[in-house]
N, C-alpha and C positions, 0 to 999 in steps of 0.2 A: 111314456116318456119325454115329449115334446111338451104334454097340457103343463106339466110344472113352469116349465121355459116357460110358455106363452105367457102362464099365470105372471110371473116373473116382471118379463118384457110390459104385460101392461099396465101394471102399476106406475101410478102418476109419476113416480119419482126418477124412474128411469125414462119414462118419456120425456118428461121438461129437462132431465141433464142431458137429452141427445137433443133436443132441439136448440140448448144453449149453449152446447158445443159448436153444431151450424150455425148458430148465429154469430157466435165468436169468432170461428174462420172465416166467415165472409166480411163481417167488420174489418178485420187482420186485414184482409184480402184490399179493402176499400182504403183502409188508412195505407198501406203500402203504397197502392197506386198513385194515393193523392200527394204523399212527400215525393216517390220518382217524379210524378209529372209536374208537378206545381212549387212544393217549398222549396226542394233542393236547387231548380232552377233559377226561380228569384234569390235565393239566398248567392247563386254564382253571380247572376246578374249584378248583384249586389257588391259581391267580393270579388268577384272574378274567378271562384272555382267552385264548379256546381258538384265535384264531384269527391268527396274527403279520404276516401279509402287510400288515396295514396299518399297521405300522410302520413308520418312515424318519426321516430328519432331511437339513436342507438345508444346500448351504456354496456361495454363488455361486450360486442358482438352480440348483444340480442335485440331484435328490431322491436318494439314496443306501438302496435298499432294505433295511433291515437285515431285517426282517423274512419277508420271502424268505428270504435266505439262514439265516433261524432255523430254521425251516420244511423247508427243504431239508436242513440239518443234523440234525434229529431224524429226519428221513425214512431218513437214512442211519446211524441208531446203531442 
């Protein structure tokens, strides 16, 4: 029963994909740490607001969280 599964796992494509996922998660963590530790405080030093999550506007009692979008956009770059 496990012989077929083991052959499937040992194929190159599955191992390459697993390595890609691990590297992608690690890279995402590095980018997140860089944005939180370096870029956002630098923007805060220049503009006065290091965290944009509190920025929003309201239309008809609906909150539009513009600050969360700005934080995600900064994390993306």
